[in-house]
C-alpha positions in Angstrom: 0.0 0.0 0.0 1.4 3.4 -0.9 1.7 6.2 1.7 -1.0 8.2 -0.1 -3.4 5.3 0.0 -2.6 4.7 3.7 -3.4 8.3 4.5 -6.7 8.0 2.6 -7.6 5.0 4.8 -6.7 6.9 7.9 -9.0 9.8 6.9 -11.9 7.4 6.5 -11.8 6.6 10.2 -11.7 10.1 11.5 -14.8 12.0 12.5 -14.1 15.1 10.5 -13.5 13.3 7.2 -15.7 10.2 7.5 -18.4 11.6 5.2 -16.0 12.2 2.3 -15.8 10.0 -0.7 -12.5 8.2 -1.6 -11.8 10.9 -4.2 -12.6 13.7 -1.8 -10.3 12.2 0.9 -7.6 11.8 -1.8 -7.7 15.6 -2.4 -7.2 16.2 1.3 -4.1 14.1 1.8 -1.8 16.8 0.5 -2.9 19.0 3.4 -2.1 16.6 6.3 0.9 15.2 8.2 1.1 12.2 10.5 3.3 12.1 13.7 3.8 9.5 16.4 3.8 10.4 20.1 5.0 8.2 22.9 3.2 7.5 26.2 3.5 10.6 28.4 4.6 12.9 25.6 2.9 16.3 25.5 1.2 17.1 22.2 -0.1 20.5 23.2 1.0 22.7 26.1 -1.5 24.9 28.0 -1.3 28.6 27.1 0.7 27.9 23.9 -0.5 29.6 20.7 -1.9 26.9 18.4 -1.1 26.6 14.7 -2.5 23.1 14.1 -5.5 20.8 14.7 -5.1 17.2 15.5 -7.0 13.9 15.0 -6.1 10.7 16.8 -5.4 7.8 14.4 -4.4 5.3 17.0 -3.9 5.4 20.8 -5.5 7.7 23.4 -4.9 11.2 24.6 -5.9 13.1 27.7 -6.9 16.8 27.9 -6.4 18.6 31.2 -5.6 21.9 32.8 -3.8 22.6 36.0 -5.7 24.6 38.8 -4.1 27.4 40.8 -3.5 24.9 43.5 -1.5 22.7 41.1 -4.2 20.0 40.9 -4.9 18.3 37.6 -8.4 18.7 36.3 -9.3 16.4 33.4 -11.4 18.0 30.6 -11.7 15.2 28.1 -10.2 12.0 26.6 -9.9 11.6 22.9 -9.5 8.2 21.1 -9.3 6.9 17.6 -11.0 9.2 15.1 -11.6 12.1 17.4 -10.0 15.5 16.9 -9.0 18.5 19.1 -7.4 21.9 18.7 -9.9 23.2 16.2 -11.3 26.0 18.3 -8.0 27.6 19.2 -6.9 27.1 15.7 -9.9 29.1 14.4 -9.8 32.0 16.9 -6.0 32.0 17.4 -6.3 32.2 21.2 -4.0 30.4 23.6 -4.6 26.7 24.3 -6.8 26.4 27.4 -5.5 23.0 28.3 -2.6 20.5 28.0 -2.9 17.4 25.8 -0.7 14.4 26.5 -0.6 10.9 25.0 -1.8 8.2 27.4 -0.2 5.5 25.3 1.8 5.3 22.0 -0.4 7.3 19.6 -0.4 8.1 16.0 -1.8 11.6 15.3 -2.9 13.4 12.2 -1.9 17.1 12.1 -3.2 19.9 9.9 -1.9 23.4 9.8 -4.1 26.5 9.9 -3.9 27.4 6.2 -4.5 23.9 5.1 -7.4 23.6 7.6 -9.2 26.6 6.1 -8.5 25.4 2.6 -10.2 22.1 3.4 -13.2 23.9 4.9 -13.4 26.1 1.8 -13.3 23.2 -0.6 -15.1 20.5 1.4 -18.5 21.5 2.7 -19.0 18.1 4.2 -16.1 18.7 6.5 -17.5 22.1 7.5 -20.9 20.5 8.3 -19.2 17.8 10.4 -17.1 20.3 12.2 -20.2 22.3 13.3 -21.9 19.1 14.5 -18.8 18.1 16.5 -18.4 21.5 18.1 -22.1 21.6 19.0 -21.8 18.2 20.6 -18.9 19.4 22.7 -20.8 22.5 23.8 -23.6 20.3 25.1 -21.1 18.1 26.9 -19.5 21.2 28.4 -22.9 22.4 29.7 -23.4 19.0 31.3 -20.0 19.2 32.9 -20.8 22.6 34.4 -24.0 21.2 35.8 -22.1 18.2 37.2 -19.7 20.5 39.1 -22.6 22.3 40.8 -23.8 19.0 42.4 -22.8 18.8 46.0 -23.5 15.1 46.2 -20.5 13.0 45.2 -22.6 10.2 43.7 -24.4 12.6 41.4 -21.1 14.2 40.3 -19.6 10.8 39.5 -22.6 9.4 37.7 -23.1 12.5 35.6 -19.5 12.4 34.6 -19.7 8.7 33.6 -22.9 9.3 31.7 -21.3 12.2 29.8 -18.4 9.8 28.8 -21.0 7.2 27.7 -22.7 9.8 25.5 -19.3 10.7 23.9 -17.4 7.4 23.9 -19.8 4.6 24.9 -20.6 1.6 22.9 -24.2 0.3 23.3 -24.4 -3.3 24.3 -27.4 -5.4 25.4 -26.6 -4.9 29.1 -26.1 -1.2 28.9 -23.2 0.9 27.6 -19.5 -0.2 27.4 -16.8 2.4 28.0 -13.6 1.1 26.4 -11.7 3.7 28.2 -9.1 2.7 30.8 -10.4 5.0 33.6 -8.7 5.0 36.9 -10.4 6.2 40.1 -7.9 9.1 40.1 -9.0 10.0 36.5 -12.6 10.2 37.7 -11.6 12.2 40.8 -9.8 14.7 38.5 -12.9 15.0 36.3 -15.3 15.6 39.2 -13.2 17.6 41.7 -13.5 14.8 44.3 -10.8 12.8 46.1 -9.8 9.4 44.9 -11.0 7.8 48.1 -14.5 9.2 47.6 -14.6 7.9 44.1 -13.4 4.5 45.2 -16.1 4.3 47.9 -18.9 5.3 45.5 -17.7 3.0 42.6 -17.4 0.0 45.0 -20.9 0.5 46.2 -22.3 0.6 42.6 -20.3 -2.5 41.7 -22.0 -4.3 44.6 -25.5 -3.2 43.5 -24.9 -4.0 39.8 -25.0 -0.5 38.5 -21.7 -1.0 36.8 -18.8 -3.5 36.5 -15.2 -3.2 35.5 -13.3 -5.9 33.6 -9.7 -6.9 33.6 -8.9 -4.3 31.0 -10.5 -1.5 33.2 -13.3 -1.2 30.7 -16.5 0.0 32.4 -19.9 -1.5 31.7 -22.7 0.8 32.8 -26.0 -0.9 33.4 -29.0 -0.1 31.2 -31.1 1.0 34.2 -28.8 4.0 34.6 -30.1 5.5 31.3 -33.8 4.9 32.1 -36.0 8.0 32.7 -37.0 6.9 36.2 -33.5 6.1 37.3 -32.5 7.7 40.6 -29.4 7.2 42.7 
């Protein structure tokens, strides 16, 4: 397989370019670059000026910012096909968070001029971008609501349900999150302590609301998503 054909295949599995035909994806390949990042390597630094947008081709990345107290607050995780950096690329404002590879990751990179050329010539990409940004705005609203809950259980469950909306895979038993979340990750997303998260998660595991397999993938029970569900 030639490098150009390989890049076309990569584009097929990214959210922004998934609606393009093979010919349309071929016309985009001249505007992209692909780079590998090792586990723990920073892809974007908080407060840097951004000149690129990124899409994860393999692996997983974490988006976080550091509070004034020096505590890490997780904003999002991005996996295969998902993109980041578009907003600060568009408005040329500083990056509001740091992005780091959680594992060896292959990342597609597009510069600002190439990005706008793609948007100008590929209306499908523009449409998909608007849908993606709208979805993130809704998730951000949910995140703000979650942080206003004083009850730890509601904070944790809201955060998990947000992840299910964004990254979950529907299965007969409920929703499967193939994201290797640690209790510390959840604590960093919810502003709680790891001990509190562990206590709540252990209680839910005993009652069957969720289970965690040997790969740390989380299965959230279908009852969590029913209208009459209450904690």
